[in-house]
N, CA and C atoms as an extended XYZ file, in Angstrom:
510
Properties=species:S:1:pos:R:3:atomname:S:1:resname:S:1:resid:I:1 pbc="F F F"
N         0.823       -1.245        0.105 N   MET     1
C         0.049        0.008       -0.085 CA  MET     1
C         0.734        0.877       -0.201 C   MET     1
N         0.627        2.170       -0.816 N   LYS     2
C         1.372        3.226       -0.574 CA  LYS     2
C         0.645        4.355        0.162 C   LYS     2
N         1.160        5.186        0.962 N   ILE     3
C         0.813        6.085        2.000 CA  ILE     3
C         0.676        7.305        1.250 C   ILE     3
N        -0.842        8.157        0.889 N   ARG     4
C        -0.463        9.248        0.101 CA  ARG     4
C        -1.620       10.268        0.851 C   ARG     4
N        -1.109       11.583        1.406 N   ARG     5
C        -2.001       12.358        1.701 CA  ARG     5
C        -2.188       13.586        0.696 C   ARG     5
N        -3.118       14.218        0.262 N   GLY     6
C        -3.228       15.255       -1.101 CA  GLY     6
C        -2.666       14.332       -2.106 C   GLY     6
N        -3.222       13.519       -2.337 N   PHE     7
C        -2.490       12.714       -3.826 CA  PHE     7
C        -3.015       13.743       -5.082 C   PHE     7
N        -2.020       14.094       -5.920 N   VAL     8
C        -2.157       14.853       -7.107 CA  VAL     8
C        -1.583       13.799       -8.358 C   VAL     8
N        -2.439       13.983       -9.354 N   ALA     9
C        -2.142       13.163      -10.547 CA  ALA     9
C        -1.055       13.456      -10.989 C   ALA     9
N        -0.015       12.439      -11.325 N   ASN    10
C         1.089       12.858      -12.076 CA  ASN    10
C         2.134       13.172      -11.105 C   ASN    10
N         1.863       12.940       -9.654 N   SER    11
C         2.884       13.706       -8.763 CA  SER    11
C         3.597       12.567       -8.071 C   SER    11
N         4.786       13.161       -7.794 N   SER    12
C         5.758       11.799       -7.102 CA  SER    12
C         5.620       12.463       -5.680 C   SER    12
N         6.063       11.374       -4.213 N   SER    13
C         5.839       11.716       -3.260 CA  SER    13
C         7.048       10.887       -2.672 C   SER    13
N         7.428       11.273       -1.551 N   SER    14
C         8.442       10.582       -0.819 CA  SER    14
C         7.950       10.563        0.773 C   SER    14
N         8.229        9.395        1.291 N   SER    15
C         7.835        9.452        2.905 CA  SER    15
C         9.356        9.473        3.745 C   SER    15
N         9.142        9.822        4.779 N   PHE    16
C        10.523       10.003        5.460 CA  PHE    16
C        10.349        9.880        6.827 C   PHE    16
N        11.328        8.961        7.576 N   VAL    17
C        11.478        8.542        9.215 CA  VAL    17
C        12.280        9.530        9.347 C   VAL    17
N        12.104       10.205       10.621 N   VAL    18
C        13.579       11.246       10.788 CA  VAL    18
C        13.312       11.169       12.255 C   VAL    18
N        14.739       10.895       12.649 N   ALA    19
C        15.364       11.028       14.056 CA  ALA    19
C        15.799       12.418       14.616 C   ALA    19
N        14.893       12.716       15.594 N   PHE    20
C        15.049       14.241       16.324 CA  PHE    20
C        15.672       13.278       17.601 C   PHE    20
N        16.435       14.404       18.583 N   PRO    21
C        17.000       13.883       19.755 CA  PRO    21
C        15.913       13.621       20.417 C   PRO    21
N        16.058       12.269       21.728 N   LYS    22
C        15.117       12.342       22.459 CA  LYS    22
C        14.729       13.170       23.321 C   LYS    22
N        13.622       13.620       23.408 N   GLY    23
C        12.880       14.642       24.279 CA  GLY    23
C        12.819       15.784       23.471 C   GLY    23
N        13.166       16.104       22.146 N   PHE    24
C        13.476       17.205       21.284 CA  PHE    24
C        11.756       17.713       21.558 C   PHE    24
N        11.884       19.309       21.459 N   ILE    25
C        10.823       20.230       21.887 CA  ILE    25
C        10.511       20.588       20.335 C   ILE    25
N         9.811       20.195       19.617 N   PRO    26
C         9.535       20.890       18.274 CA  PRO    26
C         8.808       22.121       18.055 C   PRO    26
N         9.699       23.327       18.125 N   THR    27
C         9.136       24.285       18.233 CA  THR    27
C         9.729       24.934       16.549 C   THR    27
N         9.440       26.086       16.212 N   LEU    28
C         9.825       26.420       14.898 CA  LEU    28
C        11.153       26.920       14.912 C   LEU    28
N        11.644       27.517       16.103 N   LYS    29
C        13.180       27.742       16.214 CA  LYS    29
C        14.103       26.738       16.506 C   LYS    29
N        13.504       25.770       17.481 N   ASN    30
C        14.072       24.345       17.374 CA  ASN    30
C        14.705       23.797       16.193 C   ASN    30
N        13.122       23.404       15.639 N   VAL    31
C        13.230       22.759       14.202 CA  VAL    31
C        14.376       23.503       13.113 C   VAL    31
N        14.330       24.804       13.021 N   GLN    32
C        15.356       25.430       11.901 CA  GLN    32
C        16.394       25.391       12.521 C   GLN    32
N        16.802       25.563       13.704 N   ASP    33
C        18.346       25.407       14.451 CA  ASP    33
C        18.872       24.122       13.867 C   ASP    33
N        17.965       22.912       14.434 N   TYR    34
C        18.473       21.592       14.358 CA  TYR    34
C        18.912       21.224       13.239 C   TYR    34
N        18.026       21.221       12.129 N   LEU    35
C        17.805       20.881       11.009 CA  LEU    35
C        18.813       21.914        9.729 C   LEU    35
N        18.793       22.792       10.058 N   PHE    36
C        19.789       23.880        9.208 CA  PHE    36
C        20.816       25.080        9.556 C   PHE    36
N        20.511       25.340       10.807 N   GLY    37
C        21.792       26.040       11.508 CA  GLY    37
C        21.429       27.360       10.932 C   GLY    37
N        22.655       27.882       10.366 N   PRO    38
C        22.324       29.358        9.809 CA  PRO    38
C        22.261       29.425        8.255 C   PRO    38
N        22.162       28.143        7.799 N   THR    39
C        21.972       27.913        6.272 CA  THR    39
C        20.642       28.926        5.843 C   THR    39
N        20.495       29.734        4.589 N   PRO    40
C        19.492       30.550        4.751 CA  PRO    40
C        18.472       29.961        3.459 C   PRO    40
N        19.056       29.100        2.550 N   ILE    41
C        18.404       28.790        1.556 CA  ILE    41
C        18.894       27.370        1.164 C   ILE    41
N        17.492       26.317        1.206 N   ILE    42
C        17.984       24.905        0.900 CA  ILE    42
C        17.730       24.385       -0.483 C   ILE    42
N        17.042       25.080       -1.313 N   TRP    43
C        16.837       24.797       -2.923 CA  TRP    43
C        16.695       26.123       -3.613 C   TRP    43
N        17.146       25.981       -4.730 N   GLU    44
C        16.904       27.293       -5.664 CA  GLU    44
C        16.832       26.865       -7.068 C   GLU    44
N        15.869       26.371       -7.599 N   GLY    45
C        15.657       25.969       -9.240 CA  GLY    45
C        15.584       27.444      -10.064 C   GLY    45
N        14.881       28.241       -9.462 N   ASN    46
C        14.963       29.824      -10.135 CA  ASN    46
C        14.281       30.346       -8.974 C   ASN    46
N        14.570       31.983       -9.477 N   GLU    47
C        13.846       32.803       -8.365 CA  GLU    47
C        12.532       32.449       -7.749 C   GLU    47
N        11.636       32.186       -8.236 N   VAL    48
C        10.374       31.672       -8.217 CA  VAL    48
C        10.280       30.419       -7.535 C   VAL    48
N        11.062       29.600       -7.562 N   SER    49
C        11.393       28.121       -6.865 CA  SER    49
C        12.130       28.078       -5.316 C   SER    49
N        12.753       29.341       -5.102 N   LYS    50
C        13.632       29.510       -4.220 CA  LYS    50
C        13.009       29.009       -2.794 C   LYS    50
N        13.679       28.222       -1.939 N   VAL    51
C        13.091       27.835       -0.466 CA  VAL    51
C        14.096       28.207        0.374 C   VAL    51
N        13.549       28.999        1.512 N   THR    52
C        14.512       29.418        2.373 CA  THR    52
C        14.026       28.265        3.734 C   THR    52
N        15.084       28.152        4.538 N   THR    53
C        15.283       27.218        5.651 CA  THR    53
C        13.883       27.659        6.239 C   THR    53
N        13.636       28.748        6.611 N   THR    54
C        12.538       29.140        7.597 CA  THR    54
C        11.255       28.751        6.912 C   THR    54
N        10.997       28.767        5.576 N   GLU    55
C         9.789       27.966        4.963 CA  GLU    55
C         9.781       26.749        4.943 C   GLU    55
N        10.991       25.864        4.969 N   ALA    56
C        11.296       24.494        4.933 CA  ALA    56
C        10.884       23.870        6.612 C   ALA    56
N        11.397       24.744        7.410 N   ALA    57
C        11.549       24.507        8.872 CA  ALA    57
C         9.949       24.561        9.168 C   ALA    57
N         9.227       26.059        8.827 N   THR    58
C         7.737       26.059        9.029 CA  THR    58
C         6.919       24.689        8.703 C   THR    58
N         6.964       24.528        7.558 N   ARG    59
C         6.272       22.969        6.979 CA  ARG    59
C         6.583       21.521        7.638 C   ARG    59
N         7.926       22.045        8.275 N   ILE    60
C         8.271       20.521        9.244 CA  ILE    60
C         7.831       20.587       10.456 C   ILE    60
N         7.769       21.739       10.858 N   TYR    61
C         7.056       21.967       12.179 CA  TYR    61
C         6.004       21.693       12.222 C   TYR    61
N         5.183       22.292       11.075 N   GLU    62
C         3.486       22.018       10.990 CA  GLU    62
C         3.577       20.877       11.000 C   GLU    62
N         4.346       19.904       10.684 N   ASP    63
C         3.919       18.364       10.038 CA  ASP    63
C         4.206       17.659       11.503 C   ASP    63
N         5.212       18.404       12.233 N   MET    64
C         5.259       17.609       13.511 CA  MET    64
C         4.117       17.524       14.564 C   MET    64
N         3.700       18.812       14.503 N   ARG    65
C         2.821       19.372       15.806 CA  ARG    65
C         1.594       18.142       15.743 C   ARG    65
N         0.969       17.741       14.874 N   GLY    66
C         0.211       16.751       14.891 CA  GLY    66
C         0.262       15.505       14.773 C   GLY    66
N         1.734       15.350       15.318 N   GLN    67
C         2.216       13.549       15.361 CA  GLN    67
C         2.425       13.539       16.661 C   GLN    67
N         2.255       12.275       17.306 N   THR    68
C         3.005       11.789       18.343 CA  THR    68
C         4.445       11.009       17.892 C   THR    68
N         5.577       11.448       18.679 N   PRO    69
C         6.666       10.799       18.131 CA  PRO    69
C         6.846        9.430       18.402 C   PRO    69
N         7.538        8.694       17.854 N   ASN    70
C         7.778        7.257       17.990 CA  ASN    70
C         6.564        6.348       17.830 C   ASN    70
N         5.345        6.581       16.872 N   ASP    71
C         4.315        6.052       16.472 CA  ASP    71
C         4.528        4.909       15.608 C   ASP    71
N         4.800        3.670       16.416 N   GLN    72
C         5.415        2.541       15.610 CA  GLN    72
C         4.451        1.830       14.464 C   GLN    72
N         3.480        1.962       14.623 N   ALA    73
C         2.493        1.501       13.583 CA  ALA    73
C         2.781        2.236       12.316 C   ALA    73
N         2.587        3.601       12.688 N   LEU    74
C         2.938        4.730       11.355 CA  LEU    74
C         4.341        4.448       10.745 C   LEU    74
N         5.327        4.240       11.670 N   ILE    75
C         6.774        4.145       11.403 CA  ILE    75
C         6.819        3.150       10.328 C   ILE    75
N         6.423        1.937       10.991 N   MET    76
C         6.778        0.315        9.975 CA  MET    76
C         5.619        0.581        8.790 C   MET    76
N         4.416        0.995        9.022 N   GLU    77
C         3.638        1.466        7.566 CA  GLU    77
C         4.616        2.235        6.511 C   GLU    77
N         4.958        2.847        6.700 N   THR    78
C         6.059        4.186        6.119 CA  THR    78
C         6.977        3.014        5.809 C   THR    78
N         8.060        2.492        6.163 N   LEU    79
C         9.127        1.932        5.868 CA  LEU    79
C         8.777        0.422        5.181 C   LEU    79
N         7.401        0.050        5.402 N   GLU    80
C         7.127       -1.406        4.620 CA  GLU    80
C         6.513       -1.215        3.296 C   GLU    80
N         6.673        0.078        2.994 N   ASN    81
C         5.898        0.360        1.886 CA  ASN    81
C         6.602        1.319        0.553 C   ASN    81
N         6.379        1.228       -0.683 N   GLY    82
C         6.988        2.133       -1.400 CA  GLY    82
C         8.145        1.510       -2.123 C   GLY    82
N         9.049        2.539       -2.944 N   TYR    83
C        10.550        2.213       -3.385 CA  TYR    83
C        11.218        2.514       -2.455 C   TYR    83
N        12.458        1.598       -2.034 N   VAL    84
C        13.752        2.239       -1.522 CA  VAL    84
C        14.843        2.122       -2.166 C   VAL    84
N        15.490        3.039       -2.645 N   TYR    85
C        16.717        3.149       -3.538 CA  TYR    85
C        17.962        2.112       -3.299 C   TYR    85
N        18.243        1.255       -4.038 N   GLY    86
C        19.202        0.104       -3.846 CA  GLY    86
C        18.540       -1.162       -3.130 C   GLY    86
N        17.469       -1.124       -3.395 N   GLY    87
C        16.582       -2.454       -3.345 CA  GLY    87
C        16.692       -3.626       -4.196 C   GLY    87
N        15.560       -4.516       -4.384 N   VAL    88
C        15.848       -5.317       -5.102 CA  VAL    88
C        15.164       -5.138       -6.526 C   VAL    88
N        15.644       -5.251       -7.670 N   ASP    89
C        15.103       -4.930       -8.777 CA  ASP    89
C        14.253       -5.812       -9.642 C   ASP    89
N        13.005       -5.650       -9.561 N   TYR    90
C        12.110       -6.140      -10.003 CA  TYR    90
C        12.164       -6.727      -11.801 C   TYR    90
N        13.073       -5.970      -12.325 N   GLN    91
C        13.265       -6.731      -13.792 CA  GLN    91
C        14.204       -7.612      -13.453 C   GLN    91
N        15.044       -7.919      -12.737 N   GLN    92
C        15.853       -8.820      -12.886 CA  GLN    92
C        15.057      -10.252      -12.262 C   GLN    92
N        13.811      -10.046      -11.833 N   TYR    93
C        13.167      -11.294      -11.557 CA  TYR    93
C        12.306      -11.701      -12.336 C   TYR    93
N        11.256      -10.994      -12.734 N   VAL    94
C        10.284      -10.985      -13.327 CA  VAL    94
C        10.529      -10.499      -15.035 C   VAL    94
N        10.751      -11.683      -15.903 N   LYS    95
C        11.304      -11.390      -17.305 CA  LYS    95
C         9.842      -11.899      -18.390 C   LYS    95
N         9.386      -12.924      -18.008 N   ALA    96
C         8.331      -13.239      -18.559 CA  ALA    96
C         6.987      -12.646      -18.796 C   ALA    96
N         6.575      -12.864      -20.107 N   ASP    97
C         5.184      -11.806      -20.181 CA  ASP    97
C         4.140      -12.509      -19.769 C   ASP    97
N         3.171      -11.623      -19.104 N   ARG    98
C         2.294      -12.190      -18.575 CA  ARG    98
C         1.000      -12.695      -19.613 C   ARG    98
N         0.791      -12.283      -20.653 N   ARG    99
C        -0.007      -12.639      -21.407 CA  ARG    99
C         0.305      -14.147      -22.256 C   ARG    99
N         1.841      -14.127      -22.700 N   THR   100
C         2.090      -15.273      -23.148 CA  THR   100
C         2.780      -16.307      -22.112 C   THR   100
N         3.220      -16.200      -21.334 N   GLU   101
C         3.860      -16.901      -20.285 CA  GLU   101
C         3.135      -16.799      -18.629 C   GLU   101
N         1.866      -16.988      -18.529 N   PRO   102
C         1.497      -16.502      -17.301 CA  PRO   102
C         1.653      -17.377      -16.091 C   PRO   102
N         1.780      -18.798      -16.087 N   GLU   103
C         2.435      -19.316      -15.043 CA  GLU   103
C         3.819      -18.914      -14.772 C   GLU   103
N         4.650      -18.764      -15.599 N   LEU   104
C         6.061      -18.776      -15.549 CA  LEU   104
C         6.157      -16.875      -14.783 C   LEU   104
N         5.560      -16.564      -15.351 N   TYR   105
C         5.267      -14.734      -15.074 CA  TYR   105
C         4.617      -14.710      -13.483 C   TYR   105
N         4.033      -15.444      -13.033 N   GLU   106
C         3.265      -15.870      -11.678 CA  GLU   106
C         4.558      -16.184      -10.638 C   GLU   106
N         5.226      -17.206      -11.137 N   ALA   107
C         6.527      -17.933      -10.625 CA  ALA   107
C         7.382      -16.796      -10.246 C   ALA   107
N         7.843      -16.113      -11.260 N   GLN   108
C         8.640      -14.948      -11.190 CA  GLN   108
C         8.527      -14.248      -10.361 C   GLN   108
N         7.156      -13.425      -10.275 N   LYS   109
C         6.579      -12.535       -9.268 CA  LYS   109
C         6.729      -12.868       -8.030 C   LYS   109
N         6.394      -14.293       -7.563 N   GLU   110
C         6.527      -15.044       -6.207 CA  GLU   110
C         7.650      -15.025       -5.807 C   GLU   110
N         8.976      -15.171       -6.690 N   ALA   111
C        10.061      -15.282       -6.405 CA  ALA   111
C        10.716      -13.810       -5.884 C   ALA   111
N        10.289      -12.706       -7.077 N   PHE   112
C        10.783      -11.586       -6.628 CA  PHE   112
C         9.862      -11.243       -5.013 C   PHE   112
N         8.774      -11.375       -4.992 N   ALA   113
C         8.128      -10.755       -3.829 CA  ALA   113
C         8.826      -11.640       -2.466 C   ALA   113
N         9.321      -12.852       -2.581 N   ALA   114
C         9.972      -13.325       -1.446 CA  ALA   114
C        11.146      -12.694       -1.427 C   ALA   114
N        12.142      -12.532       -2.325 N   VAL   115
C        13.446      -11.953       -2.201 CA  VAL   115
C        13.510      -10.285       -1.859 C   VAL   115
N        12.445       -9.715       -2.196 N   GLU   116
C        12.075       -8.233       -2.077 CA  GLU   116
C        11.649       -8.345       -0.312 C   GLU   116
N        11.016       -9.117        0.115 N   ALA   117
C        10.431       -9.063        1.637 CA  ALA   117
C        11.817       -9.479        2.542 C   ALA   117
N        12.486      -10.220        1.996 N   ALA   118
C        13.693      -10.583        2.991 CA  ALA   118
C        14.682       -9.147        2.996 C   ALA   118
N        14.742       -8.537        1.852 N   TRP   119
C        15.636       -7.718        1.630 CA  TRP   119
C        15.119       -6.505        2.520 C   TRP   119
N        13.404       -6.442        2.389 N   ARG   120
C        12.782       -5.126        3.195 CA  ARG   120
C        13.196       -5.231        4.532 C   ARG   120
N        13.004       -6.307        5.168 N   ARG   121
C        13.287       -6.702        6.511 CA  ARG   121
C        14.740       -6.208        6.951 C   ARG   121
N        15.807       -6.600        6.358 N   ALA   122
C        16.888       -6.670        6.730 CA  ALA   122
C        17.173       -4.947        6.362 C   ALA   122
N        16.636       -4.218        5.461 N   TRP   123
C        16.505       -2.991        5.258 CA  TRP   123
C        16.421       -2.200        6.530 C   TRP   123
N        14.758       -2.436        6.973 N   ILE   124
C        14.195       -1.743        7.816 CA  ILE   124
C        14.958       -2.151        9.337 C   ILE   124
N        15.578       -3.426        9.671 N   LYS   125
C        16.345       -3.431       10.826 CA  LYS   125
C        17.649       -2.733       10.559 C   LYS   125
N        18.149       -2.199        9.363 N   THR   126
C        19.378       -1.438        9.569 CA  THR   126
C        18.842        0.180        9.564 C   THR   126
N        17.494        0.285        9.309 N   GLN   127
C        17.319        1.737        9.657 CA  GLN   127
C        16.758        2.019       10.988 C   GLN   127
N        16.458        0.829       11.602 N   MET   128
C        15.963        1.013       13.144 CA  MET   128
C        17.276        1.305       14.136 C   MET   128
N        18.300        0.192       13.426 N   THR   129
C        19.392        0.181       14.291 CA  THR   129
C        20.363        1.891       14.131 C   THR   129
N        20.038        2.446       13.017 N   LYS   130
C        20.524        3.749       12.971 CA  LYS   130
C        19.584        4.616       14.002 C   LYS   130
N        18.290        4.707       14.000 N   MET   131
C        17.257        5.105       14.884 CA  MET   131
C        16.914        4.495       15.905 C   MET   131
N        17.344        4.226       17.140 N   PRO   132
C        16.583        3.512       17.954 CA  PRO   132
C        15.480        4.043       18.659 C   PRO   132
N        14.501        3.755       19.217 N   PHE   133
C        13.885        4.497       19.952 CA  PHE   133
C        14.266        5.263       21.416 C   PHE   133
N        15.285        4.040       21.780 N   ALA   134
C        15.630        4.670       23.188 CA  ALA   134
C        16.635        6.212       23.054 C   ALA   134
N        17.032        6.396       21.735 N   GLN   135
C        17.847        7.752       21.677 CA  GLN   135
C        17.199        8.430       20.890 C   GLN   135
N        16.475        8.407       20.170 N   PHE   136
C        15.644        9.378       19.145 CA  PHE   136
C        14.326        9.245       19.315 C   PHE   136
N        13.357       10.580       18.778 N   ASP   137
C        12.035       10.396       18.939 CA  ASP   137
C        12.118       10.792       17.026 C   ASP   137
N        11.191        9.732       16.718 N   LEU   138
C        11.147        9.232       15.351 CA  LEU   138
C         9.657       10.027       14.918 C   LEU   138
N         9.539       10.889       13.656 N   TYR   139
C         8.482       11.449       13.003 CA  TYR   139
C         8.706       11.403       11.900 C   TYR   139
N         7.145       10.904       11.179 N   VAL   140
C         6.982       10.752        9.468 CA  VAL   140
C         6.646       12.100        8.957 C   VAL   140
N         7.094       12.035        7.866 N   PHE   141
C         6.618       12.961        7.079 CA  PHE   141
C         6.582       12.516        5.295 C   PHE   141
N         5.426       13.149        4.795 N   GLU   142
C         5.649       12.778        3.531 CA  GLU   142
C         5.437       14.235        2.676 C   GLU   142
N         6.225       14.272        1.374 N   TYR   143
C         6.240       15.509        0.731 CA  TYR   143
C         6.076       15.231       -0.488 C   TYR   143
N         5.758       16.024       -1.477 N   GLU   144
C         5.161       15.918       -2.897 CA  GLU   144
C         5.840       16.825       -3.979 C   GLU   144
N         5.874       16.238       -5.069 N   ASP   145
C         6.464       17.485       -5.818 CA  ASP   145
C         5.741       18.326       -6.673 C   ASP   145
N         4.611       18.588       -5.980 N   HIS   146
C         3.471       19.461       -7.010 CA  HIS   146
C         3.349       20.851       -6.457 C   HIS   146
N         4.114       21.356       -5.296 N   GLU   147
C         4.164       22.601       -4.734 CA  GLU   147
C         5.552       23.061       -4.350 C   GLU   147
N         5.980       24.180       -4.405 N   ARG   148
C         7.363       24.957       -4.246 CA  ARG   148
C         7.849       24.180       -3.226 C   ARG   148
N         7.399       24.618       -1.955 N   VAL   149
C         8.183       24.039       -0.593 CA  VAL   149
C         8.339       22.282       -0.173 C   VAL   149
N         7.054       22.088       -0.722 N   SER   150
C         7.063       20.293       -0.570 CA  SER   150
C         7.658       19.975       -1.655 C   SER   150
N         8.038       20.476       -2.687 N   ALA   151
C         8.897       19.782       -3.640 CA  ALA   151
C        10.420       19.953       -3.446 C   ALA   151
N        10.850       20.949       -2.486 N   ALA   152
C        12.085       21.306       -1.975 CA  ALA   152
C        12.445       19.958       -0.774 C   ALA   152
N        11.620       19.974       -0.301 N   LEU   153
C        11.564       18.922        1.307 CA  LEU   153
C        11.512       17.659        0.397 C   LEU   153
N        10.809       17.057       -0.516 N   GLU   154
C        11.445       15.828       -1.061 CA  GLU   154
C        12.546       15.569       -2.070 C   GLU   154
N        12.919       16.705       -2.568 N   ARG   155
C        13.981       16.190       -3.589 CA  ARG   155
C        15.454       16.786       -2.855 C   ARG   155
N        15.487       17.350       -1.685 N   THR   156
C        16.895       18.104       -1.168 CA  THR   156
C        16.964       17.034        0.056 C   THR   156
N        18.259       16.929        0.241 N   ASN   157
C        18.875       16.341        1.335 CA  ASN   157
C        18.498       17.280        2.789 C   ASN   157
N        17.075       17.814        2.840 N   VAL   158
C        16.961       18.399        3.866 CA  VAL   158
C        17.307       17.799        5.473 C   VAL   158
N        17.169       16.448        5.654 N   PHE   159
C        17.019       15.890        6.678 CA  PHE   159
C        18.574       14.938        7.197 C   PHE   159
N        19.556       15.766        6.199 N   GLY   160
C        20.846       15.343        6.368 CA  GLY   160
C        21.481       15.674        7.563 C   GLY   160
N        21.076       16.520        8.444 N   ALA   161
C        21.730       16.577        9.653 CA  ALA   161
C        21.328       15.499       10.585 C   ALA   161
N        20.449       14.637       10.511 N   THR   162
C        20.123       13.480       11.335 CA  THR   162
C        19.733       12.591       10.554 C   THR   162
N        19.777       11.170       11.454 N   PRO   163
C        19.492        9.903       10.689 CA  PRO   163
C        18.085        9.990       10.262 C   PRO   163
N        17.624        9.592        9.011 N   TYR   164
C        16.436        9.484        8.602 CA  TYR   164
C        16.421        8.365        7.319 C   TYR   164
N        15.340        7.869        6.997 N   ALA   165
C        15.044        6.837        6.023 CA  ALA   165
C        14.041        7.765        5.066 C   ALA   165
N        14.230        7.430        3.768 N   LYS   166
C        13.634        7.961        2.512 CA  LYS   166
C        12.746        6.787        2.290 C   LYS   166
N        11.756        6.673        1.681 N   VAL   167
C        10.735        5.599        0.764 CA  VAL   167
C        10.211        6.529       -0.256 C   VAL   167
N        10.147        6.341       -1.609 N   SER   168
C         9.787        6.861       -2.713 CA  SER   168
C         8.257        6.139       -3.210 C   SER   168
N         7.461        7.043       -3.121 N   ASN   169
C         5.596        6.837       -3.391 CA  ASN   169
C         5.399        7.039       -4.823 C   ASN   169
N         6.450        7.022       -5.641 N   HIS   170
C         5.913        7.268       -7.265 CA  HIS   170
C         4.998        5.963       -7.721 C   HIS   170
């Protein structure tokens, strides 16, 4: 299942599980200071699409306000769905034509699903090792490419100051 909030046709989105220090108090100033420090601009495609760290921090802060940190069900739902770069390549496993070789196609899909599920479990374990609940408060975010600030949050390394996991929901 893909997680989509505010779906727009032909839009991409990415979900993020982001680690903030345990006991982090989400205020606009704290979010901006923690993620960006003195950096004024995070993305500048052109003058119209320039995004300041104040704009980015405001969006992130607003999204944090409605969440309970460490919502394990939401975190797992986010990590278990969508595309993860570096994962198992579907094309390596599923080569048969579903119309002319339906049985082989189904067998290849099942083989892919088993390998992908094992890879995903290992990937999730690695992500949770980077972001243990005992040391961090984890929040989930989703950003789409159909609006200026949201596009910058999806496309840049905005969470690079802290451990995070990204899942593509294209």
